[in-house]
TINUTI-707349 format. One record per residue: residue number from 1; residue in one letter; chain; x, y, z of N, C-alpha, C in turn. Coordinates in Angstrom, 2 decimals, m for minus. Each point is the difference from the previous one (the first is absolute). Layout:
// residues N
nr, rest, kette, n_px, n_py, n_pz, ca_px, ca_py, ca_pz, c_px, c_py, c_pz
NUM, A, A, X, Y, Z, X, Y, Z, X, Y, Z
...
***
This chain:
// residues 85
nr, rest, kette, n_px, n_py, n_pz, ca_px, ca_py, ca_pz, c_px, c_py, c_pz
1, X, A, m12.51, m20.07, m5.91, 0.02, 0.68, m1.16, 1.66, 0.15, 0.12
2, X, A, 0.61, m0.69, m0.70, 1.56, 0.36, m0.14, 0.39, 0.72, m1.22
3, X, A, 0.93, 0.83, m0.04, 0.22, 0.44, m1.30, 2.00, 0.20, m0.01
4, X, A, 0.29, m0.22, m1.54, 1.07, 0.33, 0.31, 0.63, 0.20, m1.45
5, X, A, 1.32, 0.59, 0.00, 0.54, 0.32, m1.60, 0.04, m1.13, m1.09
6, X, A, 0.01, m0.38, m0.94, 0.82, m0.84, m0.70, m0.13, 0.65, m1.42
7, X, A, 1.45, m0.98, m0.85, m0.16, 0.68, m1.16, m0.72, m0.87, m1.12
8, X, A, m0.15, 0.57, m0.94, m0.72, m1.01, m0.95, 0.30, 0.38, m1.30
9, X, A, 0.58, m0.77, m0.65, 0.75, 0.40, m1.44, m1.32, 0.16, m1.23
10, X, A, 0.12, 0.79, m0.72, m0.48, 0.78, m1.16, 0.22, m0.22, m1.05
11, X, A, m0.08, m0.54, m1.14, 0.98, 0.18, m1.48, m0.92, 0.85, m0.71
12, X, A, 1.23, 0.69, m0.09, m0.57, 1.18, m1.19, 1.01, 0.05, m1.09
13, X, A, m0.76, 0.84, m1.06, 0.92, 0.08, m1.58, 1.14, 1.23, 0.60
14, X, A, 1.49, m0.68, 0.25, 0.89, 0.69, m0.26, 1.35, m0.83, m0.85
15, X, A, 1.17, 0.82, 0.06, 1.30, m1.00, m0.35, m0.18, m0.92, 0.77
16, X, A, 0.76, m1.35, m0.52, m0.01, m1.40, 0.96, 0.90, 0.16, 1.27
17, X, A, 1.01, 1.14, 0.28, 0.49, m0.41, 0.98, m1.16, 0.89, 1.07
18, X, A, m0.60, 0.98, m0.42, m1.46, 0.00, 1.12, m1.31, m0.31, m0.17
19, X, A, 0.08, m1.21, m0.10, m1.22, m0.52, m0.89, m0.85, m0.45, 2.02
20, X, A, 0.35, 0.30, 0.77, m0.70, m0.54, 0.86, m0.01, 1.23, 1.05
21, X, A, m1.30, 0.64, m0.06, 0.26, 1.00, 1.04, m0.36, m0.24, 1.41
22, X, A, 0.06, 0.50, 1.61, m0.28, m0.27, 1.20, m1.02, 0.84, 0.26
23, X, A, m0.95, m0.71, 0.57, m0.90, 1.12, 0.62, m0.34, m0.63, 1.32
24, X, A, 0.24, 0.81, 1.32, m0.44, m0.38, 1.15, m1.43, 0.41, 0.33
25, X, A, m0.65, m1.11, 0.60, m1.54, 0.15, 0.48, 0.18, m0.84, 1.19
26, X, A, m1.19, 0.83, 0.64, m0.33, m0.36, 1.45, m0.81, m1.21, m0.07
27, X, A, 0.65, m1.20, 0.68, m1.04, m1.24, 0.13, m0.86, 0.07, 1.04
28, X, A, m1.22, m0.74, m0.27, m0.92, 0.27, 1.34, m0.39, m1.80, 0.44
29, X, A, m0.16, m0.64, 0.91, m0.62, m1.04, 0.05, m0.96, 0.30, 0.78
30, X, A, m1.45, m0.64, m0.30, m1.34, 0.10, 0.15, m0.30, m1.38, 0.23
31, X, A, m0.87, m0.68, 1.03, m0.55, m0.94, 0.13, 0.80, m1.35, m0.78
32, X, A, 1.20, 0.09, 0.06, 0.90, m1.17, m0.33, 0.73, 0.54, m1.65
33, X, A, m0.96, 1.16, m0.79, 0.34, 0.14, m1.24, 1.29, 1.39, m0.19
34, X, A, 0.64, m0.45, m0.92, 1.19, 1.25, m0.50, m0.93, 1.07, m0.84
35, X, A, 0.36, 0.83, 0.51, m0.34, 1.35, m0.77, 1.11, 0.96, m0.51
36, X, A, m0.37, 0.84, m1.38, 0.72, 0.76, 0.20, m0.48, 1.57, 0.30
37, X, A, m0.15, 1.00, 0.35, m0.53, 1.17, 0.48, 0.03, 0.63, m1.28
38, X, A, 0.33, 0.05, m0.52, m0.03, 1.10, m1.67, m0.26, m0.94, m0.81
39, X, A, m0.72, m1.08, 0.12, m0.39, m0.54, m0.90, m1.69, 0.02, 0.67
40, X, A, m0.38, 0.18, 0.79, m1.41, 0.15, 0.76, m0.88, 1.41, m0.98
41, X, A, m1.32, 0.00, 0.25, m0.69, 1.10, m0.36, 0.60, 0.94, 1.01
42, X, A, m0.76, 1.37, m0.39, 0.19, 1.22, 0.75, m0.83, m0.36, 1.21
43, X, A, m1.38, m0.57, m0.21, m0.81, 0.01, 1.44, 0.81, m1.38, 1.19
44, X, A, 0.95, m0.81, m0.76, 0.19, m1.33, 0.86, 1.37, 1.02, 0.47
45, X, A, 0.75, 0.60, m0.49, 1.25, 0.83, 0.87, m0.89, 1.01, 1.22
46, X, A, m0.92, 0.52, m0.59, m0.39, 0.85, 0.58, m0.62, m0.26, 1.78
47, X, A, m0.61, m1.34, m0.71, m0.32, m0.98, 1.27, 1.31, m0.73, 1.18
48, X, A, 1.24, m0.48, m0.93, 0.82, 0.11, 0.80, 0.59, 0.92, 0.56
49, X, A, 0.22, 1.09, m0.10, 0.68, 1.21, 0.59, m1.01, m0.05, 1.07
50, X, A, m1.58, 0.20, m0.08, m0.64, 0.32, 1.33, 0.22, m1.26, 1.22
51, X, A, 0.40, m1.47, m0.56, 0.36, m0.87, 0.78, 1.30, 0.46, 0.65
52, X, A, 1.12, 0.45, m0.74, 1.14, 0.19, 0.52, 0.12, 1.40, 1.08
53, X, A, m0.86, 0.66, m0.31, 0.02, 1.23, 0.65, m1.09, m0.41, 1.41
54, X, A, m1.37, m1.05, m0.15, m0.18, m0.30, 1.26, 0.90, m0.67, 1.13
55, X, A, 0.66, m0.81, m0.71, 0.97, m0.95, 0.50, 0.92, 1.11, 1.11
56, X, A, 0.35, 1.03, m1.13, 1.19, 0.71, 1.02, m0.59, 0.58, 1.14
57, X, A, m1.15, 0.95, m0.11, m0.77, 0.73, 0.62, m0.28, m1.11, 1.58
58, X, A, m0.44, m1.67, m0.54, m0.38, m0.85, 1.34, 1.50, m0.05, 1.00
59, X, A, 1.34, 0.09, m0.79, 1.20, m0.24, 0.27, m0.06, 1.06, 0.96
60, X, A, 0.00, 1.41, m0.37, m0.13, 1.29, 0.83, m0.70, 0.26, 1.45
61, X, A, m1.51, m0.83, m0.51, m0.64, 0.62, 1.13, 0.47, m1.47, 0.55
62, X, A, 0.39, m1.35, 0.01, 0.45, m0.84, 1.22, 1.08, 0.96, m0.01
63, X, A, 1.14, 0.19, m0.09, 1.13, 0.95, 0.63, m0.49, 0.90, 0.81
64, X, A, m1.01, 0.88, m0.38, m0.63, 1.11, 1.02, m0.29, m0.99, 1.14
65, X, A, m0.91, m0.66, m0.18, m0.81, m0.92, 1.30, 0.62, m0.50, 1.09
66, X, A, 1.46, m0.66, m0.74, 1.03, m0.84, 1.30, 0.41, 1.15, 0.48
67, X, A, 0.45, 1.68, m0.60, 0.56, 0.95, 0.78, m1.05, 0.10, 0.94
68, X, A, m0.92, 0.33, m0.28, m1.38, 0.27, 0.94, m0.07, m0.63, 0.97
69, X, A, m0.18, m1.30, m0.34, 0.12, m1.48, 1.59, 1.25, 0.45, 0.70
70, X, A, 0.96, 0.26, m0.39, 1.07, 0.26, 1.01, 0.53, 0.94, 0.51
71, X, A, m0.43, 1.28, m0.87, m0.27, 1.03, 0.70, m1.00, 0.03, 1.31
72, X, A, m1.61, m0.73, m0.31, m0.71, m0.25, 0.95, 0.52, m0.28, 1.29
73, X, A, 0.63, m1.28, m0.43, 0.44, m0.99, 1.52, 1.16, 0.76, 0.53
74, X, A, 0.98, 1.14, m0.65, 1.01, 0.67, 0.97, m0.88, 0.80, 0.71
75, X, A, m1.25, 0.46, m0.26, m0.95, 0.89, 0.69, m0.59, m0.75, 0.99
76, X, A, m0.44, m1.24, m0.07, m0.57, m0.86, 0.95, 1.08, 0.11, 1.36
77, X, A, 1.12, m0.64, m0.40, 1.45, 0.13, 0.55, 0.40, 0.85, 0.63
78, X, A, m0.19, 1.55, m0.15, 0.22, 1.09, 0.68, m1.03, m0.02, 1.09
79, X, A, m1.41, 0.01, m0.69, m0.96, 0.20, 0.80, 0.07, m1.16, 1.25
80, X, A, 0.82, m1.31, m0.15, m0.60, m0.57, 1.07, 1.30, 0.37, 0.88
81, X, A, 1.17, m0.12, m0.35, 1.04, 0.83, 1.06, m0.39, 1.04, 0.17
82, X, A, m0.41, 1.05, m0.55, m0.58, 1.46, 1.09, m0.92, m0.83, 1.31
83, X, A, m1.13, m0.75, m0.71, m0.76, m0.65, 1.24, 0.61, m0.33, 1.26
84, X, A, 1.08, m0.47, m0.56, 0.28, m1.02, 0.96, 1.16, 0.63, 1.53
85, X, A, 0.42, 1.47, m0.78, 0.85, 0.89, 1.13, m1.36, 0.61, 1.43
***
């Protein structure tokens, strides 16, 4: 799922020179279709927020796993060197 901010023009009843009001809406693409986050139901917005949170947690977990693997390898290398002495 990808998200990005887009401007959507909305006509409102104002004087002629200010007849178009610009709103920034967050667009997202899901299953090849584009949606505006602000136009979705509250439940759909909550689901999207959960998905985004889980994606973030997965990236953080992968980052931590990478650090652990590198650190483990460093300790394995230290042990090898120590046993060779």
